[in-house]
ZANU-227621 format. One record per residue: residue in three letters; z, y negated, x negated of N, C-alpha, C in turn. Coordinates in pm, 1 decimal. Atoms other than C-alpha are relative to their C-alpha. Example, Ala and Ser with C-alpha at 12.3 -4.5 7.8 and 13.67 -1.06 7.14 Angstrom:
% residues 2
+------+----------+----------+----------+----------+----------+----------+----------+----------+----------+
! guro !     n_zz !     n_yy !     n_xx !    ca_zz !    ca_yy !    ca_xx !     c_zz !     c_yy !     c_xx !
+------+----------+----------+----------+----------+----------+----------+----------+----------+----------+
!  ALA !      0.0 !    119.0 !    -89.0 !    780.0 !    450.0 !  -1230.0 !      0.0 !   -120.0 !    -90.0 !
!  SER !     -6.0 !    119.0 !     82.0 !    714.0 !    106.0 !  -1367.0 !     73.0 !   -109.0 !     77.0 !
+------+----------+----------+----------+----------+----------+----------+----------+----------+----------+
***
This chain:
% residues 143
+------+----------+----------+----------+----------+----------+----------+----------+----------+----------+
! guro !     n_zz !     n_yy !     n_xx !    ca_zz !    ca_yy !    ca_xx !     c_zz !     c_yy !     c_xx !
+------+----------+----------+----------+----------+----------+----------+----------+----------+----------+
!  UNK !    -40.2 !   -104.3 !    -92.3 !   7718.5 ! -13880.7 !  -9406.9 !    -20.7 !    140.1 !    -57.2 !
!  UNK !     26.1 !   -132.3 !     56.0 !   7572.5 ! -13590.0 !  -9606.5 !    102.2 !     39.8 !   -105.1 !
!  UNK !    -99.1 !    -33.1 !    102.3 !   7848.6 ! -13612.8 !  -9865.6 !    119.1 !     75.6 !     57.0 !
!  UNK !   -113.6 !    -69.9 !    -60.5 !   8112.5 ! -13486.6 !  -9621.8 !    -24.0 !    150.7 !      3.3 !
!  UNK !     19.6 !   -144.7 !      3.8 !   7953.2 ! -13139.3 !  -9574.5 !      0.5 !     55.3 !   -143.0 !
!  UNK !     -0.3 !    -45.9 !    139.4 !   7898.6 ! -13111.0 !  -9951.6 !    142.6 !      4.2 !    -52.5 !
!  UNK !   -139.3 !      3.4 !     42.4 !   8258.9 ! -13215.4 ! -10018.5 !     78.6 !    113.0 !     64.5 !
!  UNK !    -65.6 !   -109.1 !    -71.0 !   8381.6 ! -12969.3 !  -9755.5 !    -37.4 !    134.0 !    -62.5 !
!  UNK !     47.4 !   -123.2 !     62.6 !   8170.2 ! -12694.8 !  -9915.8 !     74.3 !     25.2 !   -131.3 !
!  UNK !    -66.7 !    -17.2 !    128.9 !   8318.8 ! -12754.4 ! -10262.5 !    150.6 !     14.9 !     14.8 !
!  UNK !   -142.5 !    -16.2 !    -26.9 !   8671.3 ! -12788.4 ! -10123.5 !     28.7 !    142.4 !     45.1 !
!  UNK !    -15.6 !   -137.6 !    -46.5 !   8629.4 ! -12454.0 !  -9947.5 !    -13.7 !     97.7 !   -116.5 !
!  UNK !     17.5 !    -85.9 !    117.3 !   8497.8 ! -12291.4 ! -10266.5 !    122.2 !     -4.8 !    -90.6 !
!  UNK !   -117.5 !     15.1 !     85.4 !   8791.9 ! -12429.1 ! -10463.0 !    119.7 !     73.3 !     58.3 !
!  UNK !   -114.0 !    -68.4 !    -61.4 !   9044.0 ! -12297.8 ! -10211.6 !    -18.1 !    151.1 !     -3.9 !
!  UNK !     25.8 !   -144.0 !     11.2 !   8877.7 ! -11953.8 ! -10215.1 !     30.2 !     45.3 !   -142.7 !
!  UNK !    -24.4 !    -35.3 !    140.7 !   8888.6 ! -11948.8 ! -10596.5 !    149.4 !      5.6 !    -27.9 !
!  UNK !   -143.9 !      0.9 !     20.3 !   9258.5 ! -12040.9 ! -10595.2 !     62.6 !    120.2 !     69.7 !
!  UNK !    -55.5 !   -112.9 !    -75.0 !   9331.1 ! -11775.9 ! -10331.4 !    -26.0 !    132.3 !    -70.5 !
!  UNK !     35.4 !   -123.3 !     68.4 !   9168.9 ! -11515.5 ! -10555.8 !     68.1 !     15.3 !   -135.6 !
!  UNK !    -68.9 !     -7.8 !    128.4 !   9387.0 ! -11590.0 ! -10860.3 !    126.8 !     84.1 !     13.8 !
!  UNK !   -123.6 !    -77.8 !      1.6 !   9672.5 ! -11359.3 ! -10955.1 !    119.2 !    -94.1 !     11.9 !
!  UNK !   -120.1 !     79.7 !    -21.8 !  10011.0 ! -11491.9 ! -10846.5 !    112.1 !     49.5 !    -91.8 !
!  UNK !   -117.3 !    -33.8 !     79.2 !  10328.7 ! -11498.1 ! -11053.3 !    121.9 !    -31.2 !     84.8 !
!  UNK !   -113.6 !     27.6 !    -87.9 !  10619.2 ! -11454.5 ! -10813.2 !    118.9 !    -56.9 !    -77.5 !
!  UNK !   -112.8 !     68.0 !     64.2 !  10913.8 ! -11678.7 ! -10897.8 !    123.3 !     89.3 !     -5.4 !
!  UNK !   -127.6 !    -71.6 !     11.1 !  11246.9 ! -11540.6 ! -11014.1 !     79.3 !    -21.1 !    128.8 !
!  UNK !    -78.1 !      7.0 !   -122.4 !  11459.0 ! -11460.0 ! -10710.8 !    -80.8 !      7.3 !    128.0 !
!  UNK !     83.0 !     -5.0 !   -120.8 !  11162.3 ! -11450.2 ! -10472.6 !     -2.8 !    141.1 !     58.0 !
!  UNK !     10.4 !   -132.7 !    -60.9 !  11127.8 ! -11164.6 ! -10221.8 !   -112.3 !     84.7 !    -60.9 !
!  UNK !    112.0 !    -75.7 !     59.1 !  10791.7 ! -11067.2 ! -10377.6 !     39.9 !     60.5 !   -134.0 !
!  UNK !    -42.8 !    -50.6 !    131.6 !  10937.7 ! -11035.0 ! -10725.9 !    105.5 !    109.2 !     15.8 !
!  UNK !   -104.0 !   -101.2 !    -24.0 !  11241.7 ! -10844.5 ! -10595.4 !    -62.1 !    131.4 !     46.1 !
!  UNK !     63.9 !   -121.7 !    -51.5 !  11019.8 ! -10597.9 ! -10407.2 !    -73.0 !     75.2 !   -111.6 !
!  UNK !     72.4 !    -64.2 !    110.0 !  10804.8 ! -10531.9 ! -10715.2 !     98.3 !     63.5 !    -97.2 !
!  UNK !    -96.9 !    -55.1 !     94.5 !  11103.8 ! -10484.6 ! -10945.5 !     80.5 !    114.6 !     60.7 !
!  UNK !    -66.1 !   -113.0 !    -66.5 !  11278.2 ! -10261.9 ! -10689.0 !    -89.3 !    123.6 !     -6.4 !
!  UNK !     93.6 !   -112.6 !     11.8 !  10965.3 ! -10044.9 ! -10688.2 !     -2.6 !     55.4 !   -141.3 !
!  UNK !     -4.0 !    -43.9 !    139.9 !  10971.6 ! -10032.5 ! -11067.2 !    129.3 !     76.6 !    -27.3 !
!  UNK !   -129.8 !    -64.6 !     17.7 !  11341.5 !  -9940.9 ! -11057.7 !      0.4 !    140.7 !     59.9 !
!  UNK !      6.6 !   -131.3 !    -65.2 !  11256.0 !  -9646.7 ! -10827.2 !    -88.7 !     99.3 !    -74.4 !
!  UNK !     87.0 !    -87.9 !     77.9 !  11009.5 !  -9506.6 ! -11081.2 !     82.8 !    104.5 !    -74.2 !
!  UNK !    -69.1 !   -110.9 !     65.5 !  11105.2 !  -9173.1 ! -11238.8 !     48.9 !    -37.0 !   -140.8 !
!  UNK !    -36.7 !     38.2 !    136.6 !  11107.6 !  -9316.3 ! -11592.9 !    123.7 !    -90.2 !      1.2 !
!  UNK !   -112.0 !     94.2 !     -7.8 !  11343.5 !  -9600.9 ! -11499.4 !    122.4 !     69.8 !     59.9 !
!  UNK !   -109.8 !    -75.9 !    -59.0 !  11553.9 !  -9367.5 ! -11283.8 !     73.0 !     85.2 !   -103.1 !
!  UNK !    -61.3 !    -80.4 !    106.3 !  11611.1 !  -9141.1 ! -11583.4 !     84.9 !    -87.1 !    -91.8 !
!  UNK !    -78.6 !     91.2 !     83.4 !  11726.4 !  -9440.6 ! -11787.7 !    134.2 !    -30.8 !     65.4 !
!  UNK !   -123.4 !     29.3 !    -72.6 !  11979.9 !  -9531.6 ! -11520.2 !     96.8 !    116.6 !     -3.2 !
!  UNK !    -84.8 !   -119.7 !      5.4 !  12107.2 !  -9173.3 ! -11516.7 !     59.8 !     18.4 !   -139.2 !
!  UNK !    -48.6 !    -14.5 !    138.1 !  12133.2 !  -9157.5 ! -11896.3 !    104.0 !   -105.9 !    -32.7 !
!  UNK !    -89.8 !    110.7 !     29.7 !  12302.0 !  -9495.6 ! -11914.8 !    120.0 !     -4.4 !     94.1 !
!  UNK !   -103.5 !      1.6 !   -103.5 !  12518.7 !  -9424.9 ! -11607.1 !     28.1 !   -144.1 !     46.4 !
!  UNK !    -10.2 !    139.7 !    -41.3 !  12446.4 !  -9779.9 ! -11496.9 !   -125.9 !    -40.9 !     75.2 !
!  UNK !    115.3 !     56.1 !    -68.8 !  12217.5 !  -9983.4 ! -11275.7 !    -93.4 !    -63.1 !   -103.1 !
!  UNK !     99.6 !     58.4 !     88.8 !  11896.6 ! -10082.2 ! -11450.6 !    -43.8 !   -134.7 !     56.8 !
!  UNK !     54.9 !    130.9 !    -34.8 !  11804.6 ! -10449.8 ! -11444.4 !   -114.4 !    -27.3 !    -98.2 !
!  UNK !    115.0 !     28.6 !     85.3 !  11504.5 ! -10613.7 ! -11609.1 !      9.9 !   -139.6 !    -60.4 !
!  UNK !     10.4 !    129.2 !     67.4 !  11469.5 ! -10891.1 ! -11863.6 !   -143.1 !    -15.1 !    -49.3 !
!  UNK !    134.3 !     27.9 !     53.1 !  11159.1 ! -11053.5 ! -12010.2 !   -108.0 !     48.6 !     97.4 !
!  UNK !     89.4 !    -44.5 !   -106.6 !  10971.9 ! -11004.3 ! -11682.7 !   -122.0 !    -91.1 !     10.8 !
!  UNK !    124.6 !     71.2 !    -28.2 !  10608.5 ! -11103.6 ! -11635.3 !    -76.0 !     81.2 !    104.7 !
!  UNK !     71.1 !    -67.3 !   -109.4 !  10423.0 ! -11020.2 ! -11313.6 !   -121.9 !    -82.9 !     36.2 !
!  UNK !    122.8 !     62.5 !    -51.1 !  10066.9 ! -11097.1 ! -11206.9 !    -45.3 !     86.8 !    116.7 !
!  UNK !     39.3 !    -82.9 !   -113.8 !   9993.0 ! -10978.3 ! -10853.9 !   -106.5 !    -66.4 !     85.9 !
!  UNK !    109.5 !     43.9 !    -85.3 !   9696.7 ! -11001.4 ! -10620.8 !    -41.6 !    115.8 !     88.8 !
!  UNK !     51.2 !    -97.0 !    -97.6 !   9592.6 ! -10814.6 ! -10307.0 !     70.2 !    135.6 !     -6.4 !
!  UNK !    -75.8 !   -123.9 !     -1.6 !   9871.8 ! -10557.7 ! -10324.4 !     -0.1 !     77.8 !   -130.6 !
!  UNK !     -1.3 !    -60.4 !    134.2 !   9825.2 ! -10482.1 ! -10696.0 !     76.1 !    -93.9 !    -92.3 !
!  UNK !    -74.8 !     84.3 !     93.3 !  10045.3 ! -10604.5 ! -10981.5 !     -1.5 !     57.3 !   -140.9 !
!  UNK !    -18.1 !    -29.1 !    142.1 !  10041.9 ! -10606.5 ! -11360.7 !    143.4 !    -40.7 !    -29.8 !
!  UNK !   -141.2 !     26.3 !     20.9 !  10406.1 ! -10581.9 ! -11465.7 !     38.9 !     31.9 !   -144.4 !
!  UNK !    -62.0 !    -21.5 !    130.7 !  10582.0 ! -10620.4 ! -11799.4 !    147.5 !    -32.6 !     19.3 !
!  UNK !   -142.8 !     22.1 !    -19.0 !  10961.4 ! -10579.7 ! -11792.9 !     79.2 !     90.1 !    -94.7 !
!  UNK !    -87.4 !    -76.3 !     89.9 !  11234.7 ! -10469.2 ! -12033.0 !    120.1 !     51.0 !     78.2 !
!  UNK !   -118.0 !    -56.0 !    -67.3 !  11482.8 ! -10230.0 ! -11869.1 !    124.7 !    -14.6 !    -88.2 !
!  UNK !   -126.8 !      9.5 !     71.3 !  11844.4 ! -10287.0 ! -11964.2 !    114.0 !     15.7 !     99.1 !
!  UNK !   -118.0 !     -2.8 !    -85.0 !  12198.2 ! -10253.1 ! -11834.0 !     50.0 !   -143.6 !     16.9 !
!  UNK !    -50.1 !    134.4 !    -27.8 !  12375.9 ! -10552.5 ! -11683.9 !     84.5 !    -55.5 !   -114.8 !
!  UNK !    -84.1 !     46.0 !    110.6 !  12617.1 ! -10566.3 ! -11978.3 !    -77.9 !    -16.4 !   -130.6 !
!  UNK !     84.3 !     16.2 !    117.8 !  12327.2 ! -10561.1 ! -12227.3 !     21.9 !    103.4 !   -109.2 !
!  UNK !    -25.7 !   -103.4 !    101.6 !  12458.6 ! -10253.4 ! -12411.6 !   -122.4 !     87.4 !    -24.0 !
!  UNK !    120.3 !    -82.9 !     10.5 !  12137.3 ! -10065.9 ! -12344.4 !   -120.9 !    -84.1 !     37.8 !
!  UNK !    126.3 !     69.0 !    -29.8 !  11788.9 ! -10212.5 ! -12360.2 !   -110.1 !     74.9 !    -74.5 !
!  UNK !    113.0 !    -65.0 !     66.3 !  11449.3 ! -10063.9 ! -12438.9 !   -118.5 !    -96.1 !     -3.2 !
!  UNK !    124.0 !     77.2 !      7.8 !  11105.3 ! -10195.6 ! -12521.9 !    -55.6 !    -19.5 !    140.7 !
!  UNK !     54.9 !     24.9 !   -134.0 !  10917.9 ! -10344.5 ! -12226.9 !    -88.7 !    113.3 !     49.2 !
!  UNK !     93.4 !    -88.8 !    -68.8 !  10745.7 ! -10117.1 ! -11979.3 !   -114.4 !    -87.8 !     47.9 !
!  UNK !    117.5 !     76.5 !    -40.1 !  10392.4 ! -10235.6 ! -11909.6 !    -90.3 !     90.6 !     80.8 !
!  UNK !     88.0 !    -82.5 !    -80.9 !  10174.9 ! -10107.7 ! -11630.6 !    -45.4 !    -68.0 !    127.0 !
!  UNK !     56.9 !     48.9 !   -125.6 !  10010.9 ! -10144.5 ! -11294.2 !     75.1 !     63.4 !    116.3 !
!  UNK !    -65.8 !    -46.5 !   -121.6 !  10181.3 ! -10117.7 ! -10957.3 !    -88.5 !    -32.1 !    119.1 !
!  UNK !     78.2 !     20.2 !   -122.1 !  10037.0 ! -10094.3 ! -10607.5 !     94.5 !      7.9 !    118.6 !
!  UNK !    -81.3 !      1.2 !   -121.2 !  10189.6 ! -10174.9 ! -10271.3 !    -63.4 !     92.4 !    102.9 !
!  UNK !     45.7 !    -94.2 !   -102.3 !  10157.8 !  -9891.5 ! -10021.5 !    107.8 !      9.2 !    107.2 !
!  UNK !    -95.4 !     -9.7 !   -110.6 !  10323.4 !  -9898.2 !  -9681.7 !    119.9 !    -91.9 !    -17.6 !
!  UNK !   -107.8 !     95.9 !     17.0 !  10529.1 ! -10202.0 !  -9776.8 !     89.5 !     25.9 !   -119.7 !
!  UNK !    -80.7 !    -32.4 !    117.6 !  10666.9 ! -10041.9 ! -10094.3 !    -87.7 !     -2.4 !   -125.3 !
!  UNK !     71.3 !      4.2 !    127.0 !  10562.3 ! -10103.8 ! -10453.2 !     27.7 !    126.3 !    -79.4 !
!  UNK !    -12.2 !   -121.8 !     80.5 !  10494.6 !  -9799.7 ! -10669.8 !    -78.7 !    -16.0 !   -129.1 !
!  UNK !     72.1 !      0.4 !    126.8 !  10396.2 !  -9757.1 ! -11033.0 !   -120.1 !     93.0 !     14.1 !
!  UNK !    121.7 !    -80.7 !      1.7 !  10037.5 !  -9634.2 ! -11053.6 !    -13.7 !     64.0 !   -137.7 !
!  UNK !     17.1 !    -50.0 !    136.4 !  10025.4 !  -9604.9 ! -11429.7 !     59.0 !   -100.5 !    -97.8 !
!  UNK !    -43.0 !     84.2 !    111.1 !  10196.7 !  -9736.5 ! -11739.4 !   -112.2 !     -2.1 !   -102.5 !
!  UNK !    103.1 !     10.6 !    102.3 !   9973.0 !  -9857.7 ! -12019.9 !     22.1 !    110.1 !   -104.0 !
!  UNK !     -6.2 !   -109.1 !     96.8 !   9894.4 !  -9587.8 ! -12273.4 !     82.5 !    -38.4 !   -122.3 !
!  UNK !    -77.4 !     21.0 !    122.4 !  10133.8 !  -9551.7 ! -12566.7 !    -89.9 !    -15.5 !   -121.9 !
!  UNK !     93.5 !      8.6 !    112.3 !   9823.1 !  -9546.0 ! -12785.8 !    -56.6 !   -140.7 !    -19.1 !
!  UNK !     59.4 !    133.2 !      8.6 !   9731.5 !  -9911.0 ! -12720.1 !     64.7 !    -84.3 !   -110.0 !
!  UNK !    -67.5 !     89.3 !     95.7 !   9994.9 ! -10102.7 ! -12921.3 !    -17.8 !     42.7 !   -146.2 !
!  UNK !     13.5 !    -36.9 !    141.7 !   9978.2 !  -9894.6 ! -13242.9 !   -144.7 !     22.2 !    -46.8 !
!  UNK !    140.9 !    -22.6 !     36.8 !   9597.0 !  -9870.3 ! -13239.1 !    -40.5 !    -93.1 !   -114.0 !
!  UNK !     52.2 !     84.9 !    107.5 !   9402.7 ! -10008.3 ! -13536.1 !    -45.4 !   -134.8 !     55.2 !
!  UNK !     43.3 !    122.6 !    -66.4 !   9258.1 ! -10263.0 ! -13294.4 !     60.1 !      1.1 !    141.0 !
!  UNK !    -66.4 !     -5.0 !   -131.2 !   9509.8 ! -10304.0 ! -13007.3 !    -78.0 !    -70.7 !    110.3 !
!  UNK !     76.6 !     75.2 !   -100.3 !   9287.4 ! -10558.4 ! -12831.1 !   -112.2 !     86.0 !     56.3 !
!  UNK !    108.7 !    -88.4 !    -44.3 !   8993.9 ! -10313.7 ! -12817.1 !     56.5 !    118.5 !     78.7 !
!  UNK !    -63.2 !   -112.1 !    -71.4 !   9226.7 ! -10029.8 ! -12711.9 !     45.8 !    -44.1 !    139.0 !
!  UNK !    -42.0 !     54.9 !   -128.7 !   9367.2 ! -10251.9 ! -12434.7 !   -118.9 !    -14.0 !     94.6 !
!  UNK !    119.2 !     16.5 !    -84.6 !   9020.1 ! -10340.4 ! -12305.5 !    -53.2 !    136.0 !     46.0 !
!  UNK !     46.4 !   -134.9 !    -36.7 !   8922.7 !  -9970.2 ! -12311.0 !     91.9 !     59.7 !    106.6 !
!  UNK !    -93.9 !    -52.8 !    -98.8 !   9240.3 !  -9876.7 ! -12122.1 !    -24.3 !    -65.9 !    136.5 !
!  UNK !     26.1 !     71.9 !   -125.8 !   9172.1 ! -10147.4 ! -11860.1 !   -127.9 !     51.3 !     66.7 !
!  UNK !    128.1 !    -49.3 !    -54.7 !   8811.9 ! -10027.1 ! -11817.2 !     18.1 !    138.7 !     61.2 !
!  UNK !    -24.0 !   -134.2 !    -54.0 !   8926.7 !  -9667.6 ! -11770.3 !     83.2 !     -6.6 !    127.5 !
!  UNK !    -82.8 !     15.2 !   -119.0 !   9194.6 !  -9776.0 ! -11524.0 !    -84.3 !    -47.5 !    117.4 !
!  UNK !     84.1 !     55.0 !   -106.6 !   8943.6 !  -9979.9 ! -11323.3 !   -100.5 !    102.8 !     50.6 !
!  UNK !     93.7 !   -102.5 !    -46.7 !   8701.9 !  -9686.3 ! -11311.0 !     70.4 !    100.3 !     91.6 !
!  UNK !    -77.5 !    -91.4 !    -86.1 !   8979.6 !  -9472.1 ! -11157.5 !     51.4 !    -69.2 !    125.6 !
!  UNK !    -55.8 !     78.3 !   -112.0 !   9101.2 !  -9752.8 ! -10926.0 !    -87.3 !   -122.4 !     23.7 !
!  UNK !     94.2 !    112.3 !    -14.9 !   8798.0 !  -9966.9 ! -10836.4 !     45.2 !   -108.2 !     98.9 !
!  UNK !    -47.9 !    101.3 !    -94.7 !   8987.0 ! -10146.6 ! -10556.7 !    105.1 !    -93.0 !    -62.7 !
!  UNK !    -96.3 !     85.3 !     69.9 !   9231.4 ! -10295.8 ! -10810.2 !    -71.6 !   -124.4 !    -50.3 !
!  UNK !     65.9 !    122.6 !     47.2 !   9144.7 ! -10662.3 ! -10874.4 !     20.0 !    -19.2 !   -150.9 !
!  UNK !     -4.7 !     16.8 !    146.0 !   9061.2 ! -10716.7 ! -11242.1 !     80.5 !   -122.9 !    -40.8 !
!  UNK !    -69.9 !    124.4 !     33.4 !   9227.6 ! -11059.9 ! -11225.3 !    149.5 !     18.9 !    -24.6 !
!  UNK !   -142.2 !    -19.7 !     29.6 !   9575.4 ! -10905.9 ! -11248.1 !     22.7 !     24.8 !   -148.7 !
!  UNK !    -15.5 !    -33.0 !    140.9 !   9509.5 ! -10801.5 ! -11608.2 !     -3.1 !   -126.4 !    -87.0 !
!  UNK !      5.2 !    113.9 !     92.1 !   9597.2 ! -11054.9 ! -11878.2 !   -126.9 !      7.5 !    -85.7 !
!  UNK !    121.4 !      4.3 !     81.4 !   9297.9 ! -11166.1 ! -12085.6 !     22.2 !     65.0 !   -135.7 !
!  UNK !    -29.7 !    -55.7 !    131.4 !   9471.9 ! -11055.4 ! -12405.1 !    119.3 !     92.1 !      9.4 !
!  UNK !   -113.2 !    -90.9 !      7.9 !   9708.9 ! -10775.1 ! -12491.2 !    107.9 !    -61.9 !    -87.1 !
!  UNK !   -112.2 !     56.1 !     78.2 !  10050.4 ! -10905.5 ! -12602.9 !     96.1 !    108.8 !    -37.9 !
+------+----------+----------+----------+----------+----------+----------+----------+----------+----------+
***
């Protein structure tokens, strides 16, 4: 009889742990669309659309979101593929039902002598400025 409360305890812990993991919204899902629409509304992406005189879509998309925060990597391009740039990488936050870019990762991370150390330093600085952002959205390694 005592095994049931112990089993229930561990089942509850497991479900809490799963609930705390970053989610990867599926292609075509409302969550992914909302995040990418917010990215599309960003000033940087808006300028690309104006320069290209075309709607910006995204390829090579990776999203990790949790508790209204998201780590996003996406390559802006035109639908016809004539224009494409390197991926934008950064953090977004949902406010009032809309996703907004908080900050793109520093341009100094990738070319650093030690990109992994530069990435960890950038994440630490970001978290110090935004302590309510869950650390679990950040990938363990910089790609």
